[in-house]
N, C-alpha and C positions, 0 to 999 in steps of 0.2 A: 717177278717179271720174267718173260721168256726172251730167248735170243732174238726172235723175230721182232718183238716190240723194240728191243734196244737198237737193232739195225734200222728199223723204220724211223725211230726218233733221231738217230744219227743222220739219216738221209734228209729228214725234214730240217734239222738244224743246219746242215750244210747248205741247203737251198736258202734258208733264212739268212745265213751269213753272206752268201753270194749276192743276195738281193738288197740287203740293208744298205750297203754302201752306195748302190746305184740310186735307190729311192730318194734319198735325201738331197740328191743333186738335181732332181727334176725341177724345171722352171714353171711347171703348170701352176696357175693361180689357185689359191685355196678355195676361192668362191665357186670354182667349177664343180667341186665335189662336196658342196655344203650339205646336200641331203645324205650322202653316204657318211659324211663325218658326223652328222647328227645321230645316225643309227649306231655308229661305233664310238660315240663320244666317251663311253666309259673306259676306253683304252688309254685315255690320257691319265688315268690313275692306275695303280698296280693291278694287273689282271693276270689270272692264271688260266692257261688252257689245260684241260684235263682230258687225257686220252686213255681209254681202256684197251683191253685186248680180249678176244673171244676165248673164254676158259675152255680147256680141253675137255672138261666134264660135260659142257654143253654140246660140243661137237660129237664126242664119242658116245654120249648118252643117247643120241638119236641114230647112231650108226648101226646098231644092232637091228633096228627095224628096217633100215635100208638094205640089209644083207639077208633078210629072212628067206628070200627066194633062191639064194645061192646054196650049192652043195659043196662037199669037201673033196670032190674029185680033182685030181691034178690037172686034167684038161680044162677045168673051169677056172683056173687061176687068172687067166686074162679077163674073164668075165667079172671076177671078183675085183680086180684092179679097176675095171671100167665102172663098176658099181660104186666103189669108194670115191673115185674122181667125180662121178655124177653127184654123189652125196655132198661132197665139198662144194661143188658149184651151186648146188641147191641151197646150201647154207649161206653162200656169199657169191651172188651172181656177178660181182665185179671181177671174179676170177681169183682173188687172193684174200684170205681172211684178214680183215682190218685195213685193206688197202684204201677203200673208200674214205675211211676216217683220216688216214695220213695224207691222202691227196687233198682232202678238204682243208687241212691245216696249211699246206704249202700254198694252195690257191689263195687262201685268205691273206697270208703274209705278203704274197706278191702284190695284192691289191692295197694292203696297208701302206706299202712303200709309195705308191702313186698318190695316196691320200695324205701323205705327210703325217701319218699316224705312227706311233712307236712300232718299229718293224722287227723287234726281237722279243716277242712275248715269252714268258716262262712257260715251258711245256712240261707237265708232270703226269705221272701215273697216279691213279686214285690212291694207291698205297703211300704216296709221298706227300699228299696234300696237307695233312696235319692241321696246324692252326691257320693255314691259308684259307680255310673254308669261309671266313668272314670277308674275304676280298671279292672283287669282281671275278666271276668265273665264266669261262666258255666251256661247256660240257659237250664233248664230241662222242656220239654213240649212245644208244639206248641202254637199258638196264642189263641186257645180256652181255654187253661188252664193256660197260663202264659202271662199276659198282657204286660210284658216287651219284649217278643219275637218279636213282630212286629216292634219295634223301635230299638232293639239292636242286631238283627241278623247280623252276619258278613257281611260286605260290599261285594257285588258281589255274594251273595248266591241266587240261582234260584230254590231252593227246599223249599216247604212249606207244612205243614200238614193242611188240611182243609176239609170242607164238600162241595162236588161238587153239581151241579144243580140237580142231581138225588137223593140227600140226602144221598150219600154214603161217608163215611170217607175214605180219600185217602191221599197219598203223591203226590203232583203235581210237575212235572218238567216243570217250565215255559220256560226254554230254548228250550225244545223239544216239549212242549205242550202235555205232556203225563201224565196220571194218573196211580198211583199204588194203587189199591183199597184193603181194607181189604176184606178177603173172608173166609167164613167158611160154611161148609155143614150142613144143617139141618137134613139130613138123612145119615146114614152110607153107604159106597160104598159096592161093592161085597165082600170085605175082612173084612167088619164090622168096617171100619175105618172112623172117621170123621176128615177131614183135615182142619186146621185153618191156615190162612196166614195173616200176618201183615207186614207193611213196616215202616222203620225208617229212620231218617236223622241224619247224623253226619257231621257237618260243622265246620271248624276251620279257623279263619281269624282275621282281625284287628277289634278292637273296633271302631264302627262308629263315636264315639265322641272323641276318644283318640287313635291315630294310634300307640302309644307306648305300648299299652296293647292289650291283645287278648280276643276274645270271642269264646267259644266253644258251639255250639248248639247241644243238644241231644233231639230229638223229634220223635214222631211217629204218624201214623194215629190213632192208639189206644195205650194203655199202653204197650202191648207186643212189639210193634215197638220201643218204647222208650227204653225198657229194652234191646232189641237186639242191638240198636245203642250203648248203654253203654257197652255192652259185647264186641262189636267189638273194642272199644277203650281200652279194658283191656286184651283181650285174647291173649295168645302167638301164637295162630293160625294166627292172623292177624298182628302181630307186624312188621314183615318184610315188608308187603305191606304198612302199614301206615308210616313206616320209609322212604320207598322209595318215597311215595307221599309227605311226609314232606319235603324231600330234593328237589325233582323234582319241586314242586310247591311253594317252598319258604315259607312253613308253611301255605299257604292259599288254602284250597281245600274243596270239598264237596263230600259226599258219600250217596248212597242209600243202605240200609240194609234190608234184607228180613228175616222174622221170620216164621218158619213153625213148627207146632205141630200136632202130630197124636194122637188122642184119640181112644182107642178101637183097635181090631184086633191084628195081630201078632206083630205089632210095637208100641203097646200102650205106650204112654208117651214119645215117641222119639221127641226130639226138634232139629231142624237144623237152624243154623244162617249163612247166607251168605252175603258177601259184593258184591252187584250186580255190581257197578261201582264206580269209583272215578274220579274226574276231577278238574282242577284249577278253582278258583273263577274268575269271570270277574270283576277285580278291575279297 
């Protein structure tokens, strides 16, 4: 694991510790959150949150292509730096590699406190999971950042975050052979707005090696998609929809989530999160 991962987990743990004491003193009645509690009911049993990190080989492996147009002249060093920063932002439009994943965890734990669910889940790196694989798992991040995701994704899930043949980060729907690509404008539109879009995956189903436990996958084409998928699992806006899916699909379903952010113009800073569709897993 790298230093960035360790620092991120320390920050997440600090937030968890600060929130846990407050959450259990809330006087809100349990019935108020019964739909959310039903979705997260597996947290009442041992549950492991698994967070990966973007391997340097993935980031640097695509860097050479991004620098093809640069020359080695000294006066072009500033252009080189700009191109590198642009490449990093292209790989992670939330601004920092892995930040969306860690933000997703903190947001979830904040909500768990208000739901009176266990507020101190165990957070591990894929390399630490070992024999915990047969427990309830919450996988944060797609296969590029979380090495456990390819082998522990809920059985029957047909959604995957990947890089397509054109080199674009997408969420792919293998059932319909459709890609949902990250999109952001390099130039503002007529209203002075730059629109950014990302897509996320929310999938809940059986653990592939222990059908008595559950796996929840929260991933995105980029970090904002991951963050949006986590928000859908927590927001009161979507609780009735997820509760309906939970009952209709017997707890085994997958969703596509869309994140839209507007920078600049009259709607500067506006963020919209939508649940595009949900469907049962093919088990």
